[in-house]
C-alpha positions in Angstrom: -12.9 33.6 -4.9 -15.8 31.3 -4.6 -16.5 31.3 -0.8 -18.6 28.1 -1.0 -15.6 26.2 -2.4 -13.3 27.7 0.1 -15.6 26.7 3.0 -16.0 23.2 1.6 -12.2 22.8 1.4 -12.0 23.8 5.1 -14.6 21.2 6.0 -12.9 18.5 4.0 -9.6 19.2 5.8 -11.4 18.5 9.1 -12.8 15.2 7.8 -9.5 14.1 6.5 -7.7 14.9 9.8 -10.3 12.8 11.7 -10.0 9.8 9.4 -6.2 10.0 9.6 -6.3 10.2 13.4 -9.0 7.5 14.0 -8.4 5.0 11.2 -5.0 5.4 9.5 -2.5 6.3 12.1 -3.6 3.8 14.9 -2.8 0.9 12.5 0.5 2.3 11.2 3.2 -0.4 11.4 0.6 -3.0 12.3 -0.8 -4.2 8.9 0.3 -6.5 6.2 -0.1 -5.9 2.5 -2.4 -7.8 0.2 -2.5 -7.8 -3.6 -5.2 -6.8 -6.0 -5.8 -8.7 -9.3 -3.7 -6.2 -11.2 -0.7 -6.7 -8.8 -0.9 -3.4 -6.9 -1.0 -3.6 -3.2 -3.5 -2.6 -0.6 -4.3 -3.1 3.1 -7.4 -3.4 5.3 -6.6 0.2 6.3 -7.0 1.4 2.7 -10.5 -0.1 2.7 -11.4 1.2 6.2 -10.2 4.7 5.4 -12.2 4.8 2.1 -15.4 3.7 3.9 -14.8 6.3 6.6 -14.2 9.0 4.0 -17.3 8.0 2.1 -19.6 8.4 5.1 -18.2 11.7 6.3 -17.8 13.3 2.9 -21.3 12.3 2.0 -22.5 14.4 5.0 -20.8 17.5 3.5 -22.1 16.9 -0.1 -24.4 14.0 -0.8 -22.6 13.0 -4.0 -21.1 9.8 -5.3 -17.5 8.9 -4.4 -15.0 7.4 -6.8 -12.2 5.7 -4.9 -9.2 3.6 -5.6 -10.4 0.7 -3.4 -13.4 -1.7 -3.6 -14.6 -0.8 -7.1 -13.5 -2.0 -10.5 -12.6 0.1 -13.5 -16.0 -0.2 -15.0 -17.7 1.2 -11.8 -15.1 4.0 -11.6 -15.8 4.9 -15.2 -19.5 4.8 -14.6 -19.2 7.1 -11.6 -17.0 9.6 -13.6 -19.4 9.7 -16.5 -22.4 10.3 -14.3 -20.7 12.7 -11.8 -21.1 16.0 -13.6 -23.2 17.6 -10.9 -20.7 16.6 -8.2 -18.2 13.8 -7.5 -15.8 13.0 -4.8 -12.5 11.4 -5.9 -10.3 9.9 -3.1 -7.2 8.0 -2.5 -7.5 6.7 1.0 -3.8 6.0 1.4 -1.5 7.0 -1.4 1.9 5.4 -0.8 0.6 2.1 0.6 4.0 0.5 0.2 5.6 3.2 2.3 2.8 2.8 4.9 3.3 -0.9 5.2 7.1 -0.7 5.3 7.1 2.0 8.0 8.3 4.8 5.7 6.6 8.0 6.9 5.7 9.2 3.4 2.1 8.5 2.6 -1.0 10.7 2.3 -4.8 10.9 2.1 -6.1 12.7 -1.0 -9.6 14.1 -1.6 -10.9 16.1 -4.5 -14.3 17.4 -5.3 -15.3 17.7 -9.0 -18.1 19.5 -10.7 -18.5 19.1 -14.5 -15.2 17.3 -14.7 -13.1 20.0 -12.9 -11.7 19.8 -9.4 -13.0 22.7 -7.3 -11.6 21.5 -4.0 -8.4 19.6 -3.4 -6.9 18.3 -0.1 -3.7 16.2 0.4 -2.8 15.4 4.0 0.4 13.9 5.3 -0.5 12.2 8.7 3.1 11.6 9.7 4.0 15.3 9.6 0.5 16.6 10.0 0.9 18.8 7.0 -2.3 19.7 5.3 -2.2 20.9 1.7 -5.5 22.4 0.4 -6.9 24.5 -2.4 -10.2 25.7 -3.7 -10.7 26.9 -7.3 -9.9 30.6 -7.4 -9.1 30.6 -3.7 -5.4 29.9 -3.6 -3.4 27.0 -2.2 -2.2 26.6 1.4 -0.2 24.3 3.7 -1.4 24.5 7.4 -2.7 28.0 6.7 0.5 29.3 4.9 0.0 30.4 1.3 1.9 28.3 -1.3 4.6 28.3 -2.5 6.6 28.4 0.7 9.9 29.4 -1.0 11.0 31.1 -4.2 11.7 28.9 -7.2 15.1 27.9 -8.4 16.8 30.5 -10.7 17.2 28.1 -13.6 16.8 24.4 -14.6 20.3 23.5 -13.5 19.6 24.4 -9.9 16.3 22.5 -9.7 15.3 19.5 -7.6 13.1 17.2 -9.6 10.6 14.5 -8.6 10.9 11.8 -11.3 9.3 8.4 -11.5 11.7 6.4 -13.7 9.5 3.3 -13.9 6.9 4.6 -16.3 8.7 7.0 -18.7 10.2 6.1 -22.1 13.6 4.3 -21.8 15.6 6.8 -23.8 14.2 9.7 -21.7 15.1 7.7 -18.6 18.6 7.0 -19.8 19.2 10.7 -20.6 17.9 11.8 -17.2 20.1 9.2 -15.5 23.3 10.1 -17.3 23.0 13.8 -18.2 20.1 15.4 -16.2 19.3 19.0 -16.7 18.6 19.5 -13.0 20.7 19.6 -9.9 19.2 16.6 -8.0 16.3 14.1 -8.3 13.9 12.5 -5.8 11.1 9.9 -5.9 9.2 9.3 -2.7 6.6 6.7 -3.9 3.6 8.9 -3.1 2.3 10.9 -6.1 -0.1 13.0 -4.2 2.5 14.4 -1.9 4.9 15.0 -4.8 2.3 17.3 -6.4 2.0 19.1 -3.1 5.7 19.4 -2.8 6.0 21.1 -6.2 3.3 23.5 -5.2 5.1 24.2 -2.0 8.5 24.8 -3.7 10.1 21.8 -2.1 10.4 20.2 -5.5 10.9 22.4 -8.5 9.9 19.9 -11.2 7.8 16.8 -11.6 7.8 14.0 -14.2 5.6 10.9 -14.2 4.8 8.5 -17.0 1.3 7.5 -16.0 -0.9 8.5 -13.0 -4.4 7.4 -12.1 -7.2 9.9 -11.7 -7.0 9.8 -7.9 -3.2 10.3 -8.0 -3.5 13.8 -9.6 -7.1 14.9 -8.8 -6.3 17.0 -5.7 -2.6 17.7 -6.3 -3.2 19.2 -9.7 -5.6 21.8 -8.3 -3.2 22.6 -5.5 -0.3 23.1 -7.9 -2.4 25.3 -10.3 -3.7 27.5 -7.4 -0.1 27.9 -6.2 0.9 29.3 -9.7 2.4 26.1 -11.2 2.1 24.8 -14.7 1.6 21.4 -16.2 1.1 19.3 -19.3 1.5 15.7 -20.4 4.2 14.0 -22.4 2.1 14.3 -25.6 -0.3 17.2 -25.0 0.1 20.8 -23.9 -3.5 20.5 -22.7 -3.2 18.2 -19.7 -6.9 17.2 -20.0 -6.3 15.9 -23.6 -4.4 12.9 -22.2 -6.0 9.7 -21.0 -8.0 10.4 -17.8 -7.1 7.0 -16.3 -3.4 6.9 -17.1 -2.1 10.4 -17.5 1.5 11.4 -17.9 2.7 14.5 -16.1 5.3 17.3 -16.8 5.0 20.0 -14.2 6.8 22.8 -12.5 6.1 25.3 -9.8 7.1 28.3 -11.9 6.1 29.1 -15.5 9.6 29.8 -16.8 11.0 26.6 -15.3 8.0 24.7 -16.7 8.7 25.8 -20.2 12.4 24.9 -20.0 11.6 21.5 -18.4 8.9 20.6 -20.9 11.0 21.5 -23.9 14.0 19.5 -22.6 11.8 16.5 -22.1 9.9 16.8 -25.4 13.2 16.9 -27.3 14.1 13.4 -25.9 10.9 11.4 -25.4 
């Protein structure tokens, strides 16, 4: 275990708790949504939370921060390309639609990258005060409890899957809707928490047709450190897919992952 990464993860969890308590939760149920040029929504709280994170994370490691808000794609790409020595990747509020609607399922996500690999990942659910965190080589935890929290399902037919139907191929979506291989399906509208839930064993499987970097940056590390496996729809090597719009096939247990991947690949 790299003790420096482990200690950094602990420090990041404290920063995230503070931003949630001081910026995000006091304005819960009190904001209105606005629309970006690409049609996605945001609120003044997304921007305030990102600015707060930038200031406080910069005090931990004085490195650039790539965030979902207040920067265009060209700036995000520039930061990624130049961030080999250290780069913060944040989603100040993942699940903004839920946040605005009063649905208590949203999260703050922070990852720290060195040479293109996440070495620290934190996902915090302010509504439940559940903090998911991981450091590379140091394991994954939820409020101090080692992940996963429960044993995996015995086979694919007993699994609970997190599936985003909006972004997957139509034939695959039709097959999943009419003859799914799993027991039940959920979609919570918050990608970062869904990664954490697979790591925790609350979801057994995950499928998404296209996530942004900040959607999977922290959750991927948390899942891997919990023993999970992942790939994309096209590539066994997850990193071979498009950095900025990456499909996900994942499971919390290697045997379930293989069965899930093979079932999907046969129908995509």
